[in-house]
VOLOFI-957845 format. One record per atom (N, C-alpha, C): x, y, z. Coordinates in steps of 0.05 Angstrom, whole numbers, plus 5000, padded with zeros to 4 digits. Example, Ala and Ser with C-alpha at 12.3 -4.5 7.8 and 13.67 -1.06 7.14 Angstrom:
526448865156
524649105156
526449345156
525749555142
527349795143
525850015157
END
This chain:
492753694914
494853514907
495653564878
498153594873
499153644846
499153394829
498353424805
498453184786
501253154775
502352924777
504952864767
504752754738
502652604733
502352474707
499452454702
498552514678
495852464670
495852344642
494552114639
494251974614
491351924609
490451934585
487651894578
487351624562
485351464569
484851214556
481851184551
481251074527
478451044519
477350774528
474850764537
473650524545
471950414522
472450154515
471050034492
468149964500
466649874480
463849784485
463749554504
465849404507
465949174526
466949264553
467449524557
468349614583
471349574586
472749534566
475649484567
477149744560
479649754569
481349984563
484249884564
485950034552
488749984553
490050164573
491550054592
492950214611
495350334596
495550604594
497750724580
500450634590
502450624572
505050534578
506350694602
506050944603
507151104624
506051024651
503450964652
502050884676
503150604684
503350424665
504350154670
507150174682
508850344671
511450374680
511550494709
509850694714
509650804740
508850604761
506950414753
506050204771
507949974773
509849954755
511649734755
510449464746
508449494728
507149244717
507649224687
507548984678
508048924650
505948714641
506248604618
504448394608
504048184629
501548114635
500947924656
500748034683
501648284687
501548404713
498648454721
498148504746
495548544756
495348814769
493048954765
492649214777
490049194793
489749384813
487349394829
486149674827
483649694824
482249944825
481149984854
481850194866
480750244893
478950494893
476550464903
474650684904
474050754933
474451004940
473851094966
472651384965
472351504987
471151774987
472751974972
475351924968
477052124954
476952084924
475951854915
475851804886
476851524880
478051484856
479051224848
482051244845
483351034854
486251004851
486750744837
489050734823
489850494808
492650414821
492850174830
495250084843
496049804832
498549734835
499549464828
498249274848
497049064838
495748864856
497948684868
497948654894
499748474907
498248214912
499647994908
498247734910
497247674938
498747744958
498047684985
497447935002
496348134989
495848385004
493748355025
494248435048
492348425070
490648685069
488048665065
486448915063
486449075089
486648955112
486849115137
489349265138
491549155129
494149295129
494049525109
492849475086
492649675066
490949915075
488749855088
487050075098
488550235120
489950085137
491450215159
493650395147
495050295127
497150465114
495950705101
493650665088
492250905076
491551105097
490551015120
489951175142
492351335152
494651195155
497051335163
497951545142
497851465117
498651665096
496851905096
494351875100
492452105101
493152265125
493552145148
494152295173
496752445170
498752325157
501352465153
500952715136
499252685115
498752915097
497353135113
495453065130
493853255144
495453385167
496953225181
498453315205
501353235204
502953345186
505753255183
507353335208
506353535223
507853625248
507653415270
505753215267
505453025287
507552795286
509052795265
511152595262
513452655280
514152475298
516352525317
518252275316
520752325321
522752115323
522251955349
523051705348
522851545373
524851655393
523951665418
525851755438
527951545442
530351615451
532451415456
531551195475
529851265495
528951065515
527150865501
525250965484
523450785471
524850615450
526850715437
528350555417
529850345432
531050405455
532450205472
530649985482
528250075489
526249875499
525449685477
524949795453
524249625430
526449435424
528949515424
531149335419
531249125440
530949195466
530949005487
528848795484
526448875478
524148695476
524248515452
525748595431
525948435407
528648305403
530448345421
533048225419
532947915418
534247805398
534247515395
531847405380
529847565375
527547465360
528147455331
527147245318
527447235288
524647225276
524347305251
521747285240
522047175212
520147015205
520046905178
517346965167
517047175151
514547255141
513247055123
514646855113
513546645096
512646405112
513346395138
512646155154
509646145159
508745895161
505845855168
505345945195
502946045200
502046125227
501245875242
502345845265
501645615282
499645695302
497545525305
495445595324
493045695311
491045775327
488545865317
488746165312
487546245290
487446535283
484546615281
483846825296
481046915294
481047205284
478947275269
478747545258
476747695273
END
């Protein structure tokens, strides 16, 4: 993977560091913004923290991104029949992502 940007920051005796301006800009965070450090088998990544981020969705999206990198040839367009079926099944449905979930939710 090619490095687009590399910045170096020193860690203080208290374990603190300054996130370099170029990194803050790349993350889209400013004063008061929040960042998340993610550690996995590939190493450590720094991302802008989302207030309501679902960890399952995040892991799933990471899985998809990794799979796309490994097997880009597997990406296929939806067939016209499948696209038509999706439209038929969702026709007239509305969604409000901010609405409360009604009913019991189990994990």
